[in-house]
PDB file of N, CA, C, O and CB in Angstrom:
ATOM      1  N   HIS A   1      -0.797  23.819   8.667  1.00  0.00           N
ATOM      2  CA  HIS A   1      -0.382  23.420   7.868  1.00  0.00           C
ATOM      3  C   HIS A   1      -0.112  22.402   7.398  1.00  0.00           C
ATOM      4  O   HIS A   1       0.399  22.633   6.303  1.00  0.00           O
ATOM      5  CB  HIS A   1       0.072  23.756   7.852  1.00  0.00           C
ATOM      6  N   ILE A   2      -0.191  20.510   7.746  1.00  0.00           N
ATOM      7  CA  ILE A   2       0.220  19.269   6.549  1.00  0.00           C
ATOM      8  C   ILE A   2       0.122  19.405   6.065  1.00  0.00           C
ATOM      9  O   ILE A   2       0.121  20.546   5.605  1.00  0.00           O
ATOM     10  CB  ILE A   2       0.062  18.308   6.169  1.00  0.00           C
ATOM     11  N   HIS A   3      -0.073  18.491   5.568  1.00  0.00           N
ATOM     12  CA  HIS A   3       1.528  18.774   3.651  1.00  0.00           C
ATOM     13  C   HIS A   3       1.294  17.067   3.616  1.00  0.00           C
ATOM     14  O   HIS A   3       2.340  16.431   3.744  1.00  0.00           O
ATOM     15  CB  HIS A   3       4.476  19.564   4.134  1.00  0.00           C
ATOM     16  N   MET A   4       0.099  16.297   3.463  1.00  0.00           N
ATOM     17  CA  MET A   4       1.256  15.250   3.586  1.00  0.00           C
ATOM     18  C   MET A   4       2.048  14.217   2.679  1.00  0.00           C
ATOM     19  O   MET A   4       2.853  13.482   3.251  1.00  0.00           O
ATOM     20  CB  MET A   4       0.859  14.545   4.358  1.00  0.00           C
ATOM     21  N   ASN A   5       1.916  14.130   1.597  1.00  0.00           N
ATOM     22  CA  ASN A   5       3.147  14.059   0.249  1.00  0.00           C
ATOM     23  C   ASN A   5       3.747  14.705   0.809  1.00  0.00           C
ATOM     24  O   ASN A   5       4.553  14.947  -0.090  1.00  0.00           O
ATOM     25  CB  ASN A   5       3.039  14.543  -1.306  1.00  0.00           C
ATOM     26  N   ASP A   6       4.278  15.557   2.049  1.00  0.00           N
ATOM     27  CA  ASP A   6       5.787  15.593   2.274  1.00  0.00           C
ATOM     28  C   ASP A   6       6.006  15.078   3.583  1.00  0.00           C
ATOM     29  O   ASP A   6       7.053  15.500   4.073  1.00  0.00           O
ATOM     30  CB  ASP A   6       6.431  17.015   2.153  1.00  0.00           C
ATOM     31  N   GLU A   7       5.438  14.398   4.219  1.00  0.00           N
ATOM     32  CA  GLU A   7       5.795  13.354   5.600  1.00  0.00           C
ATOM     33  C   GLU A   7       5.940  12.287   5.290  1.00  0.00           C
ATOM     34  O   GLU A   7       5.448  11.994   4.200  1.00  0.00           O
ATOM     35  CB  GLU A   7       4.873  13.157   6.686  1.00  0.00           C
ATOM     36  N   HIS A   8       6.649  11.212   6.044  1.00  0.00           N
ATOM     37  CA  HIS A   8       7.349  10.220   5.975  1.00  0.00           C
ATOM     38  C   HIS A   8       6.365   9.343   5.845  1.00  0.00           C
ATOM     39  O   HIS A   8       5.288   9.343   6.441  1.00  0.00           O
ATOM     40  CB  HIS A   8       8.238  10.039   6.934  1.00  0.00           C
ATOM     41  N   PHE A   9       6.828   8.459   4.908  1.00  0.00           N
ATOM     42  CA  PHE A   9       5.414   7.139   4.867  1.00  0.00           C
ATOM     43  C   PHE A   9       5.778   5.600   4.430  1.00  0.00           C
ATOM     44  O   PHE A   9       6.495   5.339   3.464  1.00  0.00           O
ATOM     45  CB  PHE A   9       4.114   7.590   3.532  1.00  0.00           C
ATOM     46  N   GLU A  10       5.261   4.757   5.169  1.00  0.00           N
ATOM     47  CA  GLU A  10       5.997   3.555   4.133  1.00  0.00           C
ATOM     48  C   GLU A  10       4.624   2.809   4.045  1.00  0.00           C
ATOM     49  O   GLU A  10       3.548   2.876   4.640  1.00  0.00           O
ATOM     50  CB  GLU A  10       7.547   2.409   4.873  1.00  0.00           C
ATOM     51  N   GLU A  11       5.234   1.960   2.880  1.00  0.00           N
ATOM     52  CA  GLU A  11       4.302   1.550   2.445  1.00  0.00           C
ATOM     53  C   GLU A  11       5.329  -0.052   1.942  1.00  0.00           C
ATOM     54  O   GLU A  11       6.522  -0.120   1.650  1.00  0.00           O
ATOM     55  CB  GLU A  11       3.504   2.717   1.354  1.00  0.00           C
ATOM     56  N   ILE A  12       4.460  -0.972   1.998  1.00  0.00           N
ATOM     57  CA  ILE A  12       4.669  -2.410   2.004  1.00  0.00           C
ATOM     58  C   ILE A  12       3.881  -2.874   1.062  1.00  0.00           C
ATOM     59  O   ILE A  12       2.782  -2.322   1.117  1.00  0.00           O
ATOM     60  CB  ILE A  12       4.423  -3.089   3.233  1.00  0.00           C
ATOM     61  N   ASN A  13       4.010  -4.021  -0.180  1.00  0.00           N
ATOM     62  CA  ASN A  13       3.692  -5.011  -0.452  1.00  0.00           C
ATOM     63  C   ASN A  13       4.061  -6.046  -0.203  1.00  0.00           C
ATOM     64  O   ASN A  13       5.212  -6.453  -0.044  1.00  0.00           O
ATOM     65  CB  ASN A  13       3.621  -5.002  -1.145  1.00  0.00           C
ATOM     66  N   GLU A  14       2.455  -6.907  -0.111  1.00  0.00           N
ATOM     67  CA  GLU A  14       3.003  -8.311  -0.113  1.00  0.00           C
ATOM     68  C   GLU A  14       1.627  -9.484  -1.022  1.00  0.00           C
ATOM     69  O   GLU A  14       0.536  -9.464  -1.591  1.00  0.00           O
ATOM     70  CB  GLU A  14       3.316  -8.767   1.879  1.00  0.00           C
ATOM     71  N   ILE A  15       2.496 -10.166  -0.676  1.00  0.00           N
ATOM     72  CA  ILE A  15       1.269 -11.171  -2.078  1.00  0.00           C
ATOM     73  C   ILE A  15      -0.179 -11.264  -0.787  1.00  0.00           C
ATOM     74  O   ILE A  15      -0.295 -10.477   0.152  1.00  0.00           O
ATOM     75  CB  ILE A  15       2.187 -13.798  -2.790  1.00  0.00           C
ATOM     76  N   ALA A  16      -0.688 -11.882  -0.951  1.00  0.00           N
ATOM     77  CA  ALA A  16      -2.182 -12.059   0.172  1.00  0.00           C
ATOM     78  C   ALA A  16      -2.915 -13.065  -0.836  1.00  0.00           C
ATOM     79  O   ALA A  16      -3.649 -13.102  -1.824  1.00  0.00           O
ATOM     80  CB  ALA A  16      -3.396 -10.258   0.554  1.00  0.00           C
ATOM     81  N   PHE A  17      -2.063 -14.034   0.291  1.00  0.00           N
ATOM     82  CA  PHE A  17      -2.681 -15.613  -0.286  1.00  0.00           C
ATOM     83  C   PHE A  17      -3.254 -17.010   0.930  1.00  0.00           C
ATOM     84  O   PHE A  17      -2.629 -17.401   1.916  1.00  0.00           O
ATOM     85  CB  PHE A  17      -1.134 -16.385  -1.248  1.00  0.00           C
ATOM     86  N   PRO A  18      -4.073 -17.314   0.623  1.00  0.00           N
ATOM     87  CA  PRO A  18      -5.662 -17.390   0.451  1.00  0.00           C
ATOM     88  C   PRO A  18      -6.067 -15.230   0.817  1.00  0.00           C
ATOM     89  O   PRO A  18      -5.673 -14.512   1.736  1.00  0.00           O
ATOM     90  CB  PRO A  18      -6.545 -18.980   2.173  1.00  0.00           C
ATOM     91  N   THR A  19      -6.772 -14.981  -0.134  1.00  0.00           N
ATOM     92  CA  THR A  19      -6.655 -13.803   0.074  1.00  0.00           C
ATOM     93  C   THR A  19      -8.836 -14.002   1.070  1.00  0.00           C
ATOM     94  O   THR A  19      -9.765 -14.798   0.933  1.00  0.00           O
ATOM     95  CB  THR A  19      -6.118 -12.693  -1.831  1.00  0.00           C
ATOM     96  N   PRO A  20      -8.561 -12.623   2.013  1.00  0.00           N
ATOM     97  CA  PRO A  20      -9.254 -13.089   3.110  1.00  0.00           C
ATOM     98  C   PRO A  20     -10.894 -12.563   1.820  1.00  0.00           C
ATOM     99  O   PRO A  20     -11.029 -12.121   0.679  1.00  0.00           O
ATOM    100  CB  PRO A  20      -8.774 -12.069   5.089  1.00  0.00           C
ATOM    101  N   GLU A  21     -11.769 -12.986   2.957  1.00  0.00           N
ATOM    102  CA  GLU A  21     -13.236 -13.026   2.638  1.00  0.00           C
ATOM    103  C   GLU A  21     -13.316 -12.304   1.928  1.00  0.00           C
ATOM    104  O   GLU A  21     -13.038 -12.414   0.734  1.00  0.00           O
ATOM    105  CB  GLU A  21     -14.178 -12.847   3.460  1.00  0.00           C
ATOM    106  N   HIS A  22     -13.978 -10.784   2.853  1.00  0.00           N
ATOM    107  CA  HIS A  22     -14.272  -9.849   3.149  1.00  0.00           C
ATOM    108  C   HIS A  22     -13.634  -9.345   1.725  1.00  0.00           C
ATOM    109  O   HIS A  22     -14.398  -9.188   0.772  1.00  0.00           O
ATOM    110  CB  HIS A  22     -13.921  -9.455   4.521  1.00  0.00           C
ATOM    111  N   ALA A  23     -12.593  -9.158   1.621  1.00  0.00           N
ATOM    112  CA  ALA A  23     -11.926  -8.627   0.362  1.00  0.00           C
ATOM    113  C   ALA A  23     -12.057  -9.820  -1.309  1.00  0.00           C
ATOM    114  O   ALA A  23     -12.041  -9.279  -2.414  1.00  0.00           O
ATOM    115  CB  ALA A  23     -10.083  -8.425   0.973  1.00  0.00           C
ATOM    116  N   ALA A  24     -12.159 -11.183  -1.195  1.00  0.00           N
ATOM    117  CA  ALA A  24     -12.200 -11.777  -2.250  1.00  0.00           C
ATOM    118  C   ALA A  24     -13.544 -11.187  -2.676  1.00  0.00           C
ATOM    119  O   ALA A  24     -13.691 -10.656  -3.776  1.00  0.00           O
ATOM    120  CB  ALA A  24     -12.006 -13.251  -2.139  1.00  0.00           C
ATOM    121  N   SER A  25     -14.529 -11.298  -1.764  1.00  0.00           N
ATOM    122  CA  SER A  25     -16.103 -10.983  -2.420  1.00  0.00           C
ATOM    123  C   SER A  25     -15.794  -9.333  -2.709  1.00  0.00           C
ATOM    124  O   SER A  25     -15.737  -9.085  -3.913  1.00  0.00           O
ATOM    125  CB  SER A  25     -17.742 -11.313  -1.067  1.00  0.00           C
ATOM    126  N   ILE A  26     -15.603  -8.262  -1.890  1.00  0.00           N
ATOM    127  CA  ILE A  26     -15.427  -6.587  -3.258  1.00  0.00           C
ATOM    128  C   ILE A  26     -14.849  -7.131  -4.167  1.00  0.00           C
ATOM    129  O   ILE A  26     -15.588  -7.663  -4.996  1.00  0.00           O
ATOM    130  CB  ILE A  26     -14.320  -4.973  -2.925  1.00  0.00           C
ATOM    131  N   LEU A  27     -13.543  -7.218  -4.368  1.00  0.00           N
ATOM    132  CA  LEU A  27     -13.091  -7.397  -5.521  1.00  0.00           C
ATOM    133  C   LEU A  27     -13.056  -8.489  -7.046  1.00  0.00           C
ATOM    134  O   LEU A  27     -12.270  -8.646  -7.980  1.00  0.00           O
ATOM    135  CB  LEU A  27     -12.280  -7.286  -5.069  1.00  0.00           C
ATOM    136  N   GLY A  28     -14.514  -9.134  -6.589  1.00  0.00           N
ATOM    137  CA  GLY A  28     -15.105 -10.314  -7.267  1.00  0.00           C
ATOM    138  C   GLY A  28     -14.349 -11.526  -7.517  1.00  0.00           C
ATOM    139  O   GLY A  28     -14.638 -12.346  -8.388  1.00  0.00           O
ATOM    140  N   VAL A  29     -13.071 -11.631  -6.476  1.00  0.00           N
ATOM    141  CA  VAL A  29     -12.371 -13.050  -7.524  1.00  0.00           C
ATOM    142  C   VAL A  29     -12.099 -14.438  -5.779  1.00  0.00           C
ATOM    143  O   VAL A  29     -11.606 -14.233  -4.669  1.00  0.00           O
ATOM    144  CB  VAL A  29      -9.828 -12.227  -8.722  1.00  0.00           C
ATOM    145  N   ASP A  30     -12.640 -15.545  -6.334  1.00  0.00           N
ATOM    146  CA  ASP A  30     -12.624 -16.157  -5.825  1.00  0.00           C
ATOM    147  C   ASP A  30     -11.347 -16.409  -4.182  1.00  0.00           C
ATOM    148  O   ASP A  30     -10.420 -15.857  -4.776  1.00  0.00           O
ATOM    149  CB  ASP A  30     -12.794 -16.731  -6.878  1.00  0.00           C
ATOM    150  N   GLU A  31     -10.938 -16.639  -3.293  1.00  0.00           N
ATOM    151  CA  GLU A  31     -11.004 -16.253  -2.712  1.00  0.00           C
ATOM    152  C   GLU A  31      -9.046 -17.700  -2.052  1.00  0.00           C
ATOM    153  O   GLU A  31      -8.453 -17.896  -0.991  1.00  0.00           O
ATOM    154  CB  GLU A  31     -12.738 -15.940  -2.354  1.00  0.00           C
ATOM    155  N   GLN A  32      -8.902 -18.235  -3.526  1.00  0.00           N
ATOM    156  CA  GLN A  32      -7.688 -18.798  -3.609  1.00  0.00           C
ATOM    157  C   GLN A  32      -7.029 -17.794  -5.053  1.00  0.00           C
ATOM    158  O   GLN A  32      -6.048 -18.274  -5.620  1.00  0.00           O
ATOM    159  CB  GLN A  32      -7.877 -20.649  -3.801  1.00  0.00           C
ATOM    160  N   PHE A  33      -7.482 -16.718  -5.478  1.00  0.00           N
ATOM    161  CA  PHE A  33      -7.208 -16.034  -6.489  1.00  0.00           C
ATOM    162  C   PHE A  33      -5.559 -15.384  -5.309  1.00  0.00           C
ATOM    163  O   PHE A  33      -5.534 -15.722  -4.126  1.00  0.00           O
ATOM    164  CB  PHE A  33      -8.796 -14.837  -7.148  1.00  0.00           C
ATOM    165  N   PRO A  34      -4.943 -14.915  -5.627  1.00  0.00           N
ATOM    166  CA  PRO A  34      -3.384 -14.315  -4.940  1.00  0.00           C
ATOM    167  C   PRO A  34      -3.686 -12.674  -5.275  1.00  0.00           C
ATOM    168  O   PRO A  34      -3.302 -12.103  -6.296  1.00  0.00           O
ATOM    169  CB  PRO A  34      -1.560 -15.044  -5.965  1.00  0.00           C
ATOM    170  N   THR A  35      -4.306 -12.179  -4.399  1.00  0.00           N
ATOM    171  CA  THR A  35      -4.520 -10.787  -4.427  1.00  0.00           C
ATOM    172  C   THR A  35      -3.266  -9.897  -4.023  1.00  0.00           C
ATOM    173  O   THR A  35      -2.305 -10.605  -3.722  1.00  0.00           O
ATOM    174  CB  THR A  35      -5.662 -10.509  -3.532  1.00  0.00           C
ATOM    175  N   VAL A  36      -2.952  -8.144  -3.913  1.00  0.00           N
ATOM    176  CA  VAL A  36      -1.082  -7.982  -3.654  1.00  0.00           C
ATOM    177  C   VAL A  36      -1.807  -7.275  -2.524  1.00  0.00           C
ATOM    178  O   VAL A  36      -2.763  -6.641  -2.969  1.00  0.00           O
ATOM    179  CB  VAL A  36       0.372  -6.931  -4.958  1.00  0.00           C
ATOM    180  N   LEU A  37      -1.629  -7.145  -0.834  1.00  0.00           N
ATOM    181  CA  LEU A  37      -1.561  -6.031   0.729  1.00  0.00           C
ATOM    182  C   LEU A  37      -1.174  -5.691  -0.077  1.00  0.00           C
ATOM    183  O   LEU A  37      -0.706  -6.197  -1.097  1.00  0.00           O
ATOM    184  CB  LEU A  37      -0.900  -5.965   2.290  1.00  0.00           C
ATOM    185  N   GLN A  38      -1.409  -4.158   0.502  1.00  0.00           N
ATOM    186  CA  GLN A  38      -0.429  -2.727   0.269  1.00  0.00           C
ATOM    187  C   GLN A  38      -1.410  -2.430   1.396  1.00  0.00           C
ATOM    188  O   GLN A  38      -2.618  -2.486   1.626  1.00  0.00           O
ATOM    189  CB  GLN A  38      -0.323  -1.564  -1.459  1.00  0.00           C
ATOM    190  N   THR A  39      -0.031  -2.015   2.097  1.00  0.00           N
ATOM    191  CA  THR A  39       0.172  -1.366   3.444  1.00  0.00           C
ATOM    192  C   THR A  39       1.074   0.571   4.177  1.00  0.00           C
ATOM    193  O   THR A  39       2.269   0.842   4.290  1.00  0.00           O
ATOM    194  CB  THR A  39       1.043  -2.665   3.924  1.00  0.00           C
ATOM    195  N   LYS A  40       0.620   0.892   4.293  1.00  0.00           N
ATOM    196  CA  LYS A  40       0.659   2.225   4.066  1.00  0.00           C
ATOM    197  C   LYS A  40       0.549   2.790   5.424  1.00  0.00           C
ATOM    198  O   LYS A  40      -0.321   2.481   6.238  1.00  0.00           O
ATOM    199  CB  LYS A  40      -0.388   2.692   3.105  1.00  0.00           C
ATOM    200  N   THR A  41       1.886   3.993   5.680  1.00  0.00           N
ATOM    201  CA  THR A  41       1.617   4.601   7.302  1.00  0.00           C
ATOM    202  C   THR A  41       2.492   6.213   6.700  1.00  0.00           C
ATOM    203  O   THR A  41       3.513   6.508   6.079  1.00  0.00           O
ATOM    204  CB  THR A  41       2.729   3.343   9.112  1.00  0.00           C
ATOM    205  N   THR A  42       1.210   6.981   7.419  1.00  0.00           N
ATOM    206  CA  THR A  42       1.830   7.797   6.919  1.00  0.00           C
ATOM    207  C   THR A  42       2.518   8.546   8.500  1.00  0.00           C
ATOM    208  O   THR A  42       1.685   8.630   9.402  1.00  0.00           O
ATOM    209  CB  THR A  42       0.841   8.627   5.837  1.00  0.00           C
ATOM    210  N   LYS A  43       3.672   8.962   8.764  1.00  0.00           N
ATOM    211  CA  LYS A  43       3.789   9.847   9.835  1.00  0.00           C
ATOM    212  C   LYS A  43       4.540  11.360   9.525  1.00  0.00           C
ATOM    213  O   LYS A  43       5.163  11.713   8.524  1.00  0.00           O
ATOM    214  CB  LYS A  43       4.554   9.042  10.896  1.00  0.00           C
ATOM    215  N   LEU A  44       4.227  12.117  10.800  1.00  0.00           N
ATOM    216  CA  LEU A  44       3.969  13.576  10.734  1.00  0.00           C
ATOM    217  C   LEU A  44       5.889  13.409  11.122  1.00  0.00           C
ATOM    218  O   LEU A  44       6.305  12.441  11.757  1.00  0.00           O
ATOM    219  CB  LEU A  44       2.462  14.511  12.095  1.00  0.00           C
ATOM    220  N   GLU A  45       6.506  14.141  10.782  1.00  0.00           N
ATOM    221  CA  GLU A  45       7.818  13.865  11.411  1.00  0.00           C
ATOM    222  C   GLU A  45       8.743  14.321  12.395  1.00  0.00           C
ATOM    223  O   GLU A  45       9.785  13.842  12.841  1.00  0.00           O
ATOM    224  CB  GLU A  45       8.390  13.875  10.738  1.00  0.00           C
ATOM    225  N   SER A  46       8.035  15.477  12.648  1.00  0.00           N
ATOM    226  CA  SER A  46       8.330  15.898  13.716  1.00  0.00           C
ATOM    227  C   SER A  46       7.822  15.702  14.936  1.00  0.00           C
ATOM    228  O   SER A  46       8.325  16.484  15.743  1.00  0.00           O
ATOM    229  CB  SER A  46       8.351  16.770  13.572  1.00  0.00           C
ATOM    230  N   THR A  47       6.605  14.589  15.654  1.00  0.00           N
ATOM    231  CA  THR A  47       6.533  13.767  16.556  1.00  0.00           C
ATOM    232  C   THR A  47       6.342  12.680  15.909  1.00  0.00           C
ATOM    233  O   THR A  47       5.254  12.333  16.368  1.00  0.00           O
ATOM    234  CB  THR A  47       5.714  14.015  17.465  1.00  0.00           C
ATOM    235  N   GLY A  48       6.615  11.957  15.220  1.00  0.00           N
ATOM    236  CA  GLY A  48       5.580  10.683  14.851  1.00  0.00           C
ATOM    237  C   GLY A  48       5.046  10.242  14.679  1.00  0.00           C
ATOM    238  O   GLY A  48       4.937   9.043  14.425  1.00  0.00           O
ATOM    239  N   GLN A  49       4.021  11.596  14.784  1.00  0.00           N
ATOM    240  CA  GLN A  49       2.525  11.025  15.433  1.00  0.00           C
ATOM    241  C   GLN A  49       1.433  10.138  14.274  1.00  0.00           C
ATOM    242  O   GLN A  49       0.387  10.759  14.465  1.00  0.00           O
ATOM    243  CB  GLN A  49       1.545  12.603  16.020  1.00  0.00           C
ATOM    244  N   VAL A  50       1.150   9.221  13.365  1.00  0.00           N
ATOM    245  CA  VAL A  50       0.202   9.315  12.688  1.00  0.00           C
ATOM    246  C   VAL A  50      -0.167   9.973  12.596  1.00  0.00           C
ATOM    247  O   VAL A  50      -0.526  10.724  13.503  1.00  0.00           O
ATOM    248  CB  VAL A  50      -0.392   8.916  12.696  1.00  0.00           C
ATOM    249  N   LEU A  51      -0.379  10.182  10.981  1.00  0.00           N
ATOM    250  CA  LEU A  51      -1.391  10.935  10.149  1.00  0.00           C
ATOM    251  C   LEU A  51      -2.600   9.690   8.956  1.00  0.00           C
ATOM    252  O   LEU A  51      -3.794   9.851   8.703  1.00  0.00           O
ATOM    253  CB  LEU A  51      -0.185  12.152   9.059  1.00  0.00           C
ATOM    254  N   ALA A  52      -2.018   8.986   8.663  1.00  0.00           N
ATOM    255  CA  ALA A  52      -2.610   7.785   7.991  1.00  0.00           C
ATOM    256  C   ALA A  52      -2.084   6.526   8.015  1.00  0.00           C
ATOM    257  O   ALA A  52      -0.951   6.210   7.651  1.00  0.00           O
ATOM    258  CB  ALA A  52      -2.722   7.982   6.794  1.00  0.00           C
ATOM    259  N   TYR A  53      -3.214   5.584   8.595  1.00  0.00           N
ATOM    260  CA  TYR A  53      -2.863   4.125   8.069  1.00  0.00           C
ATOM    261  C   TYR A  53      -3.850   3.659   6.901  1.00  0.00           C
ATOM    262  O   TYR A  53      -5.039   3.977   6.904  1.00  0.00           O
ATOM    263  CB  TYR A  53      -2.980   3.007   9.335  1.00  0.00           C
ATOM    264  N   SER A  54      -3.308   2.941   5.981  1.00  0.00           N
ATOM    265  CA  SER A  54      -4.811   1.859   5.212  1.00  0.00           C
ATOM    266  C   SER A  54      -4.304   0.944   4.838  1.00  0.00           C
ATOM    267  O   SER A  54      -3.158   0.842   4.401  1.00  0.00           O
ATOM    268  CB  SER A  54      -5.764   2.293   3.858  1.00  0.00           C
ATOM    269  N   GLU A  55      -5.344  -0.089   5.000  1.00  0.00           N
ATOM    270  CA  GLU A  55      -4.334  -1.131   4.103  1.00  0.00           C
ATOM    271  C   GLU A  55      -5.533  -1.510   3.119  1.00  0.00           C
ATOM    272  O   GLU A  55      -6.737  -1.614   3.354  1.00  0.00           O
ATOM    273  CB  GLU A  55      -3.510  -2.725   5.077  1.00  0.00           C
ATOM    274  N   THR A  56      -4.629  -1.724   1.649  1.00  0.00           N
ATOM    275  CA  THR A  56      -5.268  -1.964   0.519  1.00  0.00           C
ATOM    276  C   THR A  56      -5.235  -2.907   0.084  1.00  0.00           C
ATOM    277  O   THR A  56      -4.124  -3.433   0.019  1.00  0.00           O
ATOM    278  CB  THR A  56      -5.090  -1.408  -0.243  1.00  0.00           C
ATOM    279  N   TYR A  57      -7.016  -4.025  -0.731  1.00  0.00           N
ATOM    280  CA  TYR A  57      -6.484  -5.192  -1.520  1.00  0.00           C
ATOM    281  C   TYR A  57      -6.462  -4.978  -2.398  1.00  0.00           C
ATOM    282  O   TYR A  57      -7.500  -4.355  -2.619  1.00  0.00           O
ATOM    283  CB  TYR A  57      -6.890  -6.233  -1.574  1.00  0.00           C
ATOM    284  N   LYS A  58      -5.576  -5.109  -3.767  1.00  0.00           N
ATOM    285  CA  LYS A  58      -5.635  -4.954  -5.248  1.00  0.00           C
ATOM    286  C   LYS A  58      -5.624  -6.519  -5.517  1.00  0.00           C
ATOM    287  O   LYS A  58      -5.114  -7.558  -5.095  1.00  0.00           O
ATOM    288  CB  LYS A  58      -4.299  -4.001  -5.996  1.00  0.00           C
ATOM    289  N   ARG A  59      -6.712  -5.932  -6.706  1.00  0.00           N
ATOM    290  CA  ARG A  59      -5.648  -7.502  -7.630  1.00  0.00           C
ATOM    291  C   ARG A  59      -4.314  -8.235  -7.917  1.00  0.00           C
ATOM    292  O   ARG A  59      -3.406  -7.905  -7.155  1.00  0.00           O
ATOM    293  CB  ARG A  59      -5.633  -7.457  -8.764  1.00  0.00           C
ATOM    294  N   ALA A  60      -4.004  -9.163  -8.858  1.00  0.00           N
ATOM    295  CA  ALA A  60      -2.823  -9.162  -8.476  1.00  0.00           C
ATOM    296  C   ALA A  60      -2.522  -9.229 -10.153  1.00  0.00           C
ATOM    297  O   ALA A  60      -1.367  -9.019 -10.523  1.00  0.00           O
ATOM    298  CB  ALA A  60      -2.329 -10.348  -7.306  1.00  0.00           C
ATOM    299  N   ASP A  61      -3.687  -9.555 -11.266  1.00  0.00           N
ATOM    300  CA  ASP A  61      -3.670  -9.407 -12.248  1.00  0.00           C
ATOM    301  C   ASP A  61      -3.620  -8.551 -13.124  1.00  0.00           C
ATOM    302  O   ASP A  61      -3.313  -8.681 -14.309  1.00  0.00           O
ATOM    303  CB  ASP A  61      -4.102  -9.766 -12.336  1.00  0.00           C
ATOM    304  N   TYR A  62      -4.157  -6.951 -12.116  1.00  0.00           N
ATOM    305  CA  TYR A  62      -4.172  -5.321 -13.012  1.00  0.00           C
ATOM    306  C   TYR A  62      -2.802  -4.768 -11.673  1.00  0.00           C
ATOM    307  O   TYR A  62      -2.643  -3.782 -10.953  1.00  0.00           O
ATOM    308  CB  TYR A  62      -6.482  -3.991 -12.938  1.00  0.00           C
ATOM    309  N   TYR A  63      -2.279  -5.683 -11.852  1.00  0.00           N
ATOM    310  CA  TYR A  63      -1.013  -4.365 -10.103  1.00  0.00           C
ATOM    311  C   TYR A  63      -0.005  -4.628 -11.039  1.00  0.00           C
ATOM    312  O   TYR A  63      -0.213  -5.686 -11.632  1.00  0.00           O
ATOM    313  CB  TYR A  63      -0.389  -5.192  -7.636  1.00  0.00           C
ATOM    314  N   LYS A  64       1.396  -3.822 -11.511  1.00  0.00           N
ATOM    315  CA  LYS A  64       2.353  -3.674 -11.294  1.00  0.00           C
ATOM    316  C   LYS A  64       2.665  -2.595 -10.653  1.00  0.00           C
ATOM    317  O   LYS A  64       1.904  -1.902  -9.978  1.00  0.00           O
ATOM    318  CB  LYS A  64       2.808  -3.855 -12.093  1.00  0.00           C
ATOM    319  N   ILE A  65       4.195  -2.376 -10.922  1.00  0.00           N
ATOM    320  CA  ILE A  65       5.663  -1.706  -9.590  1.00  0.00           C
ATOM    321  C   ILE A  65       6.241  -1.127 -10.460  1.00  0.00           C
ATOM    322  O   ILE A  65       6.765  -1.685 -11.424  1.00  0.00           O
ATOM    323  CB  ILE A  65       6.973  -2.832  -8.632  1.00  0.00           C
ATOM    324  N   LYS A  66       6.232  -0.100 -10.279  1.00  0.00           N
ATOM    325  CA  LYS A  66       7.728   0.128 -10.669  1.00  0.00           C
ATOM    326  C   LYS A  66       8.494   1.159 -10.240  1.00  0.00           C
ATOM    327  O   LYS A  66       8.274   2.368 -10.160  1.00  0.00           O
ATOM    328  CB  LYS A  66       7.872   0.247 -11.920  1.00  0.00           C
ATOM    329  N   PHE A  67       9.833   0.191  -9.865  1.00  0.00           N
ATOM    330  CA  PHE A  67      11.101   1.528  -9.461  1.00  0.00           C
ATOM    331  C   PHE A  67      12.013   1.803 -10.241  1.00  0.00           C
ATOM    332  O   PHE A  67      12.648   1.275 -11.153  1.00  0.00           O
ATOM    333  CB  PHE A  67      11.999   1.347  -8.303  1.00  0.00           C
ATOM    334  N   ILE A  68      11.892   3.751  -9.115  1.00  0.00           N
ATOM    335  CA  ILE A  68      12.553   4.696 -10.038  1.00  0.00           C
ATOM    336  C   ILE A  68      13.978   4.687  -9.059  1.00  0.00           C
ATOM    337  O   ILE A  68      13.752   5.021  -7.896  1.00  0.00           O
ATOM    338  CB  ILE A  68      11.624   6.382 -10.304  1.00  0.00           C
ATOM    339  N   SER A  69      15.341   4.367  -9.360  1.00  0.00           N
ATOM    340  CA  SER A  69      16.139   4.916  -8.761  1.00  0.00           C
ATOM    341  C   SER A  69      16.821   6.989  -8.559  1.00  0.00           C
ATOM    342  O   SER A  69      16.751   8.002  -9.255  1.00  0.00           O
ATOM    343  CB  SER A  69      16.882   3.963  -9.275  1.00  0.00           C
ATOM    344  N   CYS A  70      17.353   6.653  -7.327  1.00  0.00           N
ATOM    345  CA  CYS A  70      17.517   9.033  -8.051  1.00  0.00           C
ATOM    346  C   CYS A  70      18.171   9.272  -7.796  1.00  0.00           C
ATOM    347  O   CYS A  70      18.671   9.109  -6.683  1.00  0.00           O
ATOM    348  CB  CYS A  70      16.803  10.555  -7.715  1.00  0.00           C
ATOM    349  N   ASP A  71      18.604   9.868  -8.795  1.00  0.00           N
ATOM    350  CA  ASP A  71      19.415  10.363  -9.493  1.00  0.00           C
ATOM    351  C   ASP A  71      19.892  12.653  -8.304  1.00  0.00           C
ATOM    352  O   ASP A  71      19.423  13.786  -8.192  1.00  0.00           O
ATOM    353  CB  ASP A  71      18.342  10.162 -11.476  1.00  0.00           C
ATOM    354  N   ARG A  72      20.736  12.027  -7.970  1.00  0.00           N
ATOM    355  CA  ARG A  72      21.109  12.762  -6.119  1.00  0.00           C
ATOM    356  C   ARG A  72      21.452  14.079  -7.344  1.00  0.00           C
ATOM    357  O   ARG A  72      21.844  15.124  -6.825  1.00  0.00           O
ATOM    358  CB  ARG A  72      23.082  11.831  -4.545  1.00  0.00           C
ATOM    359  N   ASP A  73      21.321  14.091  -9.026  1.00  0.00           N
ATOM    360  CA  ASP A  73      21.839  15.245  -9.037  1.00  0.00           C
ATOM    361  C   ASP A  73      20.729  15.860  -8.677  1.00  0.00           C
ATOM    362  O   ASP A  73      20.629  16.255  -7.515  1.00  0.00           O
ATOM    363  CB  ASP A  73      22.487  15.671 -10.170  1.00  0.00           C
ATOM    364  N   HIS A  74      19.579  16.079  -9.695  1.00  0.00           N
ATOM    365  CA  HIS A  74      18.901  17.140  -9.581  1.00  0.00           C
ATOM    366  C   HIS A  74      17.688  17.201  -8.389  1.00  0.00           C
ATOM    367  O   HIS A  74      17.008  18.218  -8.251  1.00  0.00           O
ATOM    368  CB  HIS A  74      18.439  17.318 -10.887  1.00  0.00           C
TER     369      HIS A  74
END
C-alpha cells in the first residue's frame, strides 16, 4: 500500500498574471486579475516515480499561506 501523505512532494506557489483564460472563466474573474498557480508533484520515495501531479489556480483575494518552522525536538 502507498500512503500518499508519507511520500516526497514538491509544491510551488507562484503568482499567475495574467490569469489564463480557462482558469479566469472558471474562477469568475477577469484575466487581468492575479491568481495563485499551485503546482504539486508527489513521487514514490523508493523509485522517484511520479504518483500525482496537479496544477491548481486559486483566487489571490482568497489565498493565504503560512510557514511554520520544524521543532526538531518533537
